[in-house]
C-alpha positions in Angstrom: -43.6 8.8 -5.4 -41.8 8.5 -8.8 -39.1 5.9 -9.1 -35.5 7.3 -9.3 -34.1 7.4 -12.8 -31.6 4.7 -13.7 -28.3 6.1 -14.9 -26.9 4.5 -18.1 -23.3 4.7 -19.2 -22.4 3.8 -22.8 -18.8 2.4 -22.4 -18.7 0.4 -25.6 -20.0 2.0 -28.9 -21.6 -1.4 -29.9 -22.6 -3.1 -26.6 -24.0 -6.5 -26.5 -24.6 -6.8 -22.7 -25.7 -4.4 -20.0 -24.4 -4.7 -16.4 -27.0 -3.5 -13.9 -25.0 -2.6 -10.9 -26.0 -2.0 -7.2 -29.3 -1.4 -5.5 -31.9 1.1 -6.8 -31.3 3.6 -8.2 -29.0 1.3 -10.2 -26.4 2.1 -12.8 -26.5 0.4 -16.2 -23.1 -0.1 -17.9 -23.3 -0.9 -21.6 -20.2 -3.0 -22.4 -18.7 -5.5 -24.8 -18.9 -9.2 -23.7 -15.8 -9.9 -25.8 -13.7 -7.4 -23.8 -14.9 -8.8 -20.5 -14.3 -12.4 -21.5 -10.8 -11.7 -22.8 -9.9 -9.8 -19.6 -11.1 -12.2 -17.0 -11.7 -15.9 -16.4 -14.5 -15.0 -14.0 -16.3 -13.0 -16.7 -15.7 -15.7 -19.2 -17.3 -18.2 -16.9 -20.1 -16.0 -16.0 -20.9 -15.3 -19.7 -20.3 -19.0 -20.6 -22.9 -21.7 -21.3 -22.9 -23.1 -17.8 -24.6 -19.9 -16.4 -28.0 -18.6 -17.3 -26.5 -15.3 -18.5 -24.3 -17.1 -20.9 -27.1 -19.2 -22.4 -28.8 -16.1 -23.9 -27.7 -15.0 -27.4 -25.5 -11.9 -27.2 -26.8 -9.2 -29.5 -26.0 -5.5 -30.1 -29.6 -5.0 -31.3 -31.0 -6.1 -27.9 -28.2 -6.3 -25.3 -29.0 -8.7 -22.5 -28.9 -7.5 -18.9 -26.8 -9.0 -16.1 -27.6 -8.0 -12.5 -24.8 -7.4 -10.1 -26.7 -6.1 -7.0 -23.9 -6.5 -4.5 -21.3 -4.4 -6.4 -20.3 -0.7 -6.1 -21.5 1.0 -9.3 -18.7 3.6 -9.3 -15.8 1.1 -9.0 -17.3 -1.4 -11.5 -17.8 1.5 -13.9 -14.2 2.6 -13.4 -13.0 -1.0 -14.0 -15.1 -1.4 -17.2 -13.8 1.9 -18.6 -10.2 0.8 -18.1 -10.9 -2.6 -19.6 -12.3 -0.8 -22.7 -9.1 1.3 -22.9 -10.7 4.5 -21.6 -9.1 7.0 -19.3 -10.7 7.5 -15.8 -9.5 11.0 -15.1 -10.0 11.0 -11.3 -7.1 8.6 -10.9 -4.8 11.0 -12.8 -5.6 13.9 -10.6 -5.1 12.2 -7.2 -7.8 9.8 -6.1 -7.8 9.0 -2.4 -6.2 5.8 -1.1 -9.7 4.6 -0.1 -11.0 5.0 -3.6 -8.0 3.1 -5.0 -8.5 0.3 -2.5 -12.2 0.0 -3.6 -11.1 -0.3 -7.2 -8.5 -2.9 -6.2 -11.0 -5.0 -4.4 -13.3 -5.0 -7.5 -10.5 -5.8 -9.9 -9.4 -8.7 -7.7 -13.0 -9.9 -7.3 -13.4 -10.2 -11.1 -9.8 -11.5 -11.7 -8.8 -8.6 -13.9 -5.4 -8.0 -12.2 -3.4 -9.2 -15.2 -5.5 -7.3 -17.7 -5.2 -4.0 -15.8 -1.6 -4.5 -14.5 -0.2 -1.4 -16.3 -3.1 0.9 -15.3 -2.8 -0.3 -11.7 0.9 0.3 -11.6 0.5 3.9 -12.8 -2.4 4.5 -10.3 -0.6 3.1 -7.3 2.8 4.7 -7.9 1.2 8.0 -8.9 -0.7 8.1 -5.6 2.4 7.4 -3.6 4.3 10.1 -5.5 1.5 12.7 -5.1 0.9 12.1 -1.4 3.4 11.6 1.4 0.9 10.7 4.1 2.4 8.7 6.9 -0.8 7.9 8.8 -1.6 4.3 9.5 -5.0 4.0 7.7 -4.0 5.7 4.5 -0.8 3.6 4.0 -2.7 0.6 5.2 -5.1 1.1 2.4 -2.3 1.6 -0.1 -0.6 -1.6 1.2 -3.7 -3.7 0.7 -4.4 -2.2 -2.7 -0.9 -3.1 -3.8 -1.3 -6.6 -2.3 -4.5 -7.2 -4.3 -3.1 -5.7 -7.5 0.1 -7.7 -7.2 2.3 -4.7 -7.4 5.6 -5.4 -5.6 7.0 -1.9 -5.9 4.0 -0.1 -4.5 3.8 -2.8 -1.8 7.4 -2.2 -0.8 7.0 1.6 -0.8 3.8 1.6 1.2 5.0 -0.9 3.8 8.3 1.1 4.1 6.3 4.2 5.0 4.3 2.2 7.6 7.6 0.9 9.1 9.3 4.3 9.2 6.5 6.8 9.8 4.0 5.1 12.2 4.1 4.5 15.9 0.7 2.9 16.3 0.5 -0.9 16.6 -0.3 -2.4 13.2 -2.7 -4.8 14.9 -5.2 -1.9 14.9 -5.6 -2.4 11.2 -7.4 -5.6 11.9 -10.4 -3.4 13.0 -10.7 -2.1 9.4 -13.3 -3.8 7.2 -10.7 -4.2 4.4 -8.2 -6.0 6.6 -9.6 -9.3 5.5 -8.1 -8.8 2.0 -4.5 -9.1 3.1 -2.4 -11.9 4.7 -1.7 -11.5 8.5 1.9 -12.2 7.5 2.1 -8.6 6.3 1.2 -7.2 9.7 3.6 -9.6 11.4 6.4 -8.5 9.0 5.7 -4.8 9.7 5.8 -5.2 13.4 8.9 -7.4 13.4 10.8 -5.1 11.0 10.0 -1.9 12.9 11.1 -3.5 16.2 14.3 -4.8 14.6 15.1 -1.3 13.2 14.6 0.2 16.6 16.7 -2.4 18.4 19.5 -2.1 15.8 19.6 1.7 16.1 20.0 1.7 19.8 22.6 -1.2 19.6 24.6 0.6 16.9 24.7 3.8 18.9 25.6 2.1 22.1 28.4 0.2 20.5 29.9 3.4 19.0 29.3 5.7 21.9 29.7 3.8 25.2 31.1 6.0 28.0 34.9 6.4 27.6 37.2 7.3 30.5 38.1 10.7 29.0 34.5 11.7 28.2 31.9 13.4 30.6 29.1 11.1 29.5 26.4 12.7 31.6 27.2 16.1 30.1 27.2 14.5 26.6 23.8 13.0 27.1 22.5 16.4 28.4 23.8 18.1 25.3 22.4 15.4 23.1 18.9 15.6 24.5 18.9 19.4 24.2 20.1 19.3 20.6 17.4 16.8 19.4 14.7 18.1 21.7 13.9 15.0 23.8 13.8 14.7 27.5 15.7 11.4 27.8 18.1 9.3 25.7 17.3 6.9 24.3 13.9 8.4 23.5 10.8 6.4 24.2 10.4 4.1 21.2 6.6 3.8 21.4 6.2 7.6 21.0 8.8 8.2 18.3 8.6 7.0 14.7 11.7 5.6 12.9 11.7 8.8 10.8 11.9 10.9 14.0 14.7 8.7 15.4 16.5 9.0 12.1 16.3 12.8 12.3 17.7 12.7 15.8 20.7 10.6 14.7 21.4 13.0 11.8 21.7 15.8 14.3 24.1 14.0 16.6 27.3 15.1 14.7 26.7 18.6 16.1 27.2 17.4 19.6 30.6 17.9 21.3 32.0 16.0 24.2 33.5 17.9 27.1 36.9 17.6 25.3 35.6 19.5 22.3 35.6 16.4 20.1 32.7 15.8 17.7 31.2 12.4 17.2 32.5 10.7 14.1 30.6 11.8 11.1 31.6 8.6 9.3 30.3 6.4 12.1 27.0 8.4 12.2 26.6 8.0 8.5 27.0 4.2 8.9 24.3 4.2 11.6 21.9 6.2 9.4 22.5 3.9 6.4 21.9 0.8 8.5 18.7 2.3 9.9 17.4 3.2 6.4 18.1 -0.3 5.2 16.2 -1.7 8.1 13.2 0.4 7.1 13.1 -0.9 3.5 9.5 -2.2 2.9 8.4 -5.8 2.7 8.7 -8.2 -0.3 5.3 -8.9 -1.7 6.2 -12.3 -2.9 7.6 -13.3 0.4 4.4 -12.2 2.2 2.2 -14.1 -0.2 4.4 -17.2 0.1 4.1 -16.9 3.9 7.9 -16.8 4.1 9.0 -17.0 7.8 12.0 -14.8 6.9 9.8 -12.0 5.6 11.7 -9.5 7.8 15.0 -10.2 6.1 16.1 -8.5 2.9 14.8 -10.6 0.1 17.5 -11.8 -2.3 15.3 -13.7 -4.7 15.7 -12.2 -8.2 12.4 -13.7 -9.4 10.6 -11.7 -6.8 11.6 -8.5 -8.4 10.9 -4.8 -7.6 8.4 -3.8 -10.2 
């Protein structure tokens, strides 16, 4: 049986090293050692004199080969193209969250986060803009990718979607192979912040609309449940996302008491605003610093919101 042909990609016009990626059939990436060394301390060490690969003379006439059998050819190729200032079009047209996470893992492994910070920023935020998925796995992958690529804005946005749009326990993310790439503090923060938002919502509503002597409260609750299409009030928190609860609250100003009085629009607006603030995503720096107050709104200016 004939051996499968090795695919070769010429990434640099004058390559002096060839990265041989993956298991047969492998992919050979012809790249510049200078670009890799400048981008990453890991590559600089790997191509330095203390390693066998770095002891061989680098030459464009006879590029030396470096074997990386454990890596994914596609993601290493994408990373090398970006390092050589080349566009990888699939990220412009909407790569999946899983593909972006694979790229993030590779970039982090080879310590190229700083070198590719601008590209990573565009890829992460572009994906969040293109897709409004609220499922646990997709936003979990975005969260981990943002964590690895040190992008605080994408981390805040993806964790915000997890807090507001998901009802599943975040601990189920621990079953994913990629969960090892993020601090457990992130999962704690998500669970704590979602629970706080739910508690605050019910507390704020109760404090504003406790039964009054001149209000038929039973009738009011019946009207409320009918208007927002739930069987009981408050609705079961474990089966309703924060976004769903928020939509219910926004409908409440259409409910009349038996006296024909509408609930205060201003008070409802304050409840909605407080709920939206509770669902703001997590601060990346606080999570990485293992800050016990990760649930609270971060006020550290140095942490930023890139």
